[in-house]
Structures are given as C-alpha cells and as structure tokens.
N, C-alpha and C positions, 0 to 999 in steps of 0.2 A: 502494501499500499504506498499512498503515496506520507505519511506520516511515520509510519517502517524506515521509507530510503531518506525521510529527512530526518530524522534520529542520526542513526549509524551515517550519516555523513558531517555530521557533527558531532560527535562521538569519533570519527577520523582527524575529526580536525584538528582537536584538544584533546586526542592520542589520549583517548577513555578505550578502556578494552569493554565490549557489553561484548557476552555468548551469549545469552539468547532476550530475547522482545517475548512475552506473551501477548496478546490483545484476548479484548471482551467488549462486548462492541453492543450498545442497543442502540435500538429508533424510536424515536416517541411520534408516532402515526395517527391525525385523526379517522378511526375504523368509520367515518360516518362517512367520509373520503372514498374509503377504500367503499362500498358498500352502493355508492353512487349518488348518494342523497343529494338533493338540488342544492347548490350553496354551500357547501362541506369545502373544508379546507382538507384539497390534494396533498401538494406538499408536505415534504418530511417536520416538526417541529423541536424536534428537539434529537441532539443527537451527543452517545454517552457512551465514551470511552474508556475504559483500564487498563495500562502498559501494565504488567509485572516485568523487568526489569534486571535480570543480572547482570550484575558490574565487576569487575574486579579493583578494589581498592577505594573507592567511591563508599560516600554515604548519601542518606537521604535527601540534604541541601544539597550538595552536588547533582544527585538525580533532577530535585530541583527546577535550579538552574537549566539544565540542560533540556527539560521539557521544558520552561518558556521559552530558548532559541527553540526548536519544534512551531511552538505553536506560532512564535514572530517571523517563520521562516518558507514553513509550511502551502508556498500555491492552495491546495487543498482546500486544506482548514481555513485561510483567510479567504477563497473564492464563498465559505457557507457561509462562514461569521456575515461579511458585510451583505450577505440577502438575508439574512433574519437568521437565519437558524441561532438555533441555541446550540450552542459547544460546552461540552464538559470534560474531561479528557485530565485520570485519575493517574498519574506515576507512581506505581508501586518496586523498591529495591525486593526482590530476590531475594530469600537467603541459602 
C-alpha cells in the first residue's frame, strides 16, 4: 500500500531497520448508501488504520515521529484527508 511504501522509504532514509509491519484497516461507510437509499452518502466517511511495526533499537516515541512523517508525505493519505475523509492511523510498536 501507499502507507506501507512511504513508511519503508522514510525508515530507509533515517537508517531505521523495520523488520515487519502488520496493517489492520477499517472503513466507515453509510449502509444506506450501499442499500441504494435516495440521498444517502455513498463515499466512505472514515478510515481507521492500525500499524503494528517491529523496529530494531527504537521506542514508541520514535515510531510516533515516523508515523507523523508518513502522514505528512503519503500522497494517498493526504488525498483522502483533503477530500474530507476522517482518517486515523495508530502506530504500535510490535514486541
């Protein structure tokens, strides 16, 4: 995904070793839109993501800083956020 590629690119630039990332994604949608109800909102309304990241010699603070940079630089994330989609990404350090 674009988020994963951006995370790995920034980690490489910062010489941070990321051994794995597990992504969990939830998409908030209006069920009336799916059912064809007139005037219902069809596009997704929210995007919830959890990234469980295994990194060598890093703490949660370093991961949070990396995550902020991912959100600042990821075209996918910013395209959807600018379109009004509620985006929330949680980064957790995998032990």
